[in-house]
C-alpha positions in Angstrom: 7.7 -23.1 19.8 6.9 -20.8 16.6 7.0 -24.0 15.0 4.9 -25.8 17.1 1.7 -23.3 17.3 2.0 -22.7 13.2 1.7 -26.9 13.4 -1.1 -26.0 15.8 -2.5 -23.6 14.2 -2.4 -25.4 10.3 -4.4 -28.6 11.9 -6.8 -27.0 13.9 -7.1 -23.1 13.7 -6.6 -20.5 17.1 -8.4 -22.5 19.3 -6.2 -25.3 19.0 -3.4 -23.4 19.7 -3.2 -23.9 24.0 0.0 -23.0 25.7 0.7 -25.8 27.4 -0.2 -27.9 24.2 2.4 -25.4 22.4 5.4 -25.6 25.6 5.2 -29.7 26.0 5.9 -29.7 21.7 8.8 -27.3 21.9 9.8 -29.4 24.7 10.4 -26.0 27.1 8.7 -25.5 30.2 5.5 -23.5 30.7 7.3 -20.9 31.9 10.2 -20.3 29.1 7.0 -20.3 26.9 5.6 -17.7 28.8 8.0 -15.8 29.1 8.7 -15.2 25.1 5.2 -15.0 24.4 3.2 -13.8 27.4 0.3 -15.1 25.4 -1.5 -17.2 22.9 -1.5 -13.7 21.4 1.6 -12.2 21.3 2.4 -16.3 20.4 0.8 -16.1 17.2 1.8 -12.7 16.1 4.8 -13.6 16.4 4.5 -16.8 13.8 2.9 -14.1 11.5 6.2 -12.4 11.2 7.8 -15.5 10.8 5.9 -16.3 7.8 5.7 -12.5 6.5 10.0 -13.0 6.5 9.1 -15.9 4.5 7.7 -14.6 2.1 10.1 -11.5 2.2 13.2 -14.1 1.6 10.7 -16.0 -1.1 10.0 -12.8 -3.5 13.9 -12.2 -2.4 14.4 -15.3 -4.5 12.1 -15.3 -7.2 11.4 -11.5 -7.7 7.7 -10.2 -9.7 8.7 -10.6 -13.7 6.2 -7.0 -14.0 7.9 -4.3 -15.6 5.6 -1.6 -13.7 5.6 -0.7 -9.5 2.0 -1.5 -9.0 1.3 -5.2 -11.1 4.5 -6.2 -9.1 3.4 -5.4 -6.0 -0.2 -6.7 -7.0 2.1 -10.1 -7.8 4.1 -10.1 -4.7 1.0 -9.8 -2.8 -1.0 -12.4 -4.4 1.6 -14.3 -3.9 2.0 -13.3 -0.3 -2.1 -14.5 -0.1 -2.2 -17.6 -1.7 1.0 -18.8 0.2 -1.9 -17.7 3.1 -4.6 -19.8 1.3 -2.7 -22.8 1.4 -2.7 -23.2 5.5 -6.4 -21.8 6.0 -7.0 -22.8 10.4 -3.0 -21.0 10.1 -3.7 -18.0 8.2 -7.4 -17.7 10.1 -5.3 -18.2 13.9 -2.6 -15.1 12.6 -5.3 -12.8 11.2 -7.5 -13.4 14.5 -4.3 -12.9 17.1 -3.4 -9.7 14.8 -7.1 -8.3 15.4 -7.3 -9.6 19.5 -4.4 -7.3 19.8 -4.4 -5.3 22.5 -1.4 -2.3 23.4 0.4 -5.1 25.3 1.0 -6.9 22.0 2.3 -3.1 20.0 5.5 -4.0 19.5 4.7 -7.0 17.9 2.2 -6.1 15.7 4.6 -3.1 14.9 6.8 -5.4 13.5 4.1 -7.1 11.5 3.6 -3.8 10.2 6.5 -3.2 9.6 7.3 -6.9 7.6 4.2 -6.5 5.7 5.6 -2.6 4.5 8.9 -4.1 3.5 7.4 -7.0 1.2 5.2 -4.4 -0.5 8.7 -2.4 -0.6 10.9 -4.9 -1.5 8.7 -5.5 -4.3 8.6 -1.7 -5.6 12.5 -2.3 -6.3 13.4 1.1 -5.8 16.4 2.0 -4.8 16.4 5.0 -2.2 14.5 5.4 0.3 10.7 5.8 -0.3 8.7 8.7 -0.7 6.2 9.9 1.9 3.6 9.6 -0.8 5.2 6.2 -1.5 4.9 6.1 2.2 1.5 6.9 2.6 0.7 4.0 -0.3 2.1 1.3 1.0 -0.2 2.0 4.3 -3.2 2.0 2.6 -2.3 -1.0 0.5 -1.2 -2.7 3.5 -4.4 -2.2 5.5 -6.3 -3.5 1.8 -4.4 -6.2 2.2 -4.9 -7.3 5.9 -8.7 -6.2 5.1 -8.8 -8.0 1.8 -7.5 -11.3 4.1 -10.1 -11.0 6.6 -13.2 -10.8 4.2 -11.7 -13.9 2.5 -11.3 -15.9 5.0 -14.8 -14.9 6.9 -16.4 -16.0 3.7 -17.2 -12.6 2.6 -14.8 -12.2 -0.4 -14.1 -14.4 -3.4 -10.3 -15.3 -4.6 -11.2 -13.0 -8.0 -12.6 -10.1 -5.2 -9.4 -9.9 -3.2 -7.3 -10.1 -6.6 -9.6 -7.6 -8.0 -8.7 -5.6 -4.4 -5.4 -5.6 -4.7 -4.9 -4.7 -7.9 -6.8 -1.6 -7.1 -5.1 -0.7 -4.1 -1.3 -1.3 -5.7 -2.1 1.3 -8.2 -2.2 3.4 -5.7 1.5 3.4 -6.3 1.0 5.5 -9.7 -0.4 8.5 -8.3 1.0 12.1 -8.6 
């Protein structure tokens, strides 16, 4: 189901993901699809989580090479951004779903947030739990990454601006 939704979104964006087509493409009953994903928003947020988990695995296999945490985080998020940039219609569909998510999708959105935060924490490369200051910085970096993605998708930010914003946000990790 997620693979079919991903393919539809990559070809046509948010509007191309129709629950009936997803069910047909995944060869499941429409009721089965709705049992797991009550709406298109639920489905596309789950796709986003799957994409983030794939990015986490890539970062674990090929960790950033910078010696300091802030540049490692900026490098990791830039890589994640480039991965999304390769499939702009898919990125747009996932971001729209996150933007449209109401309280009924809260647990799934929380999982996306946790996966994004973990991607950042993995890039930091610290052993042991993060400090409260690091957790706060990770939240701000996560928000910046999401806002930069929205700005790029809507044509309000260039790739250079996105990179600069990510580097600036990542520097929060070096503040006392």
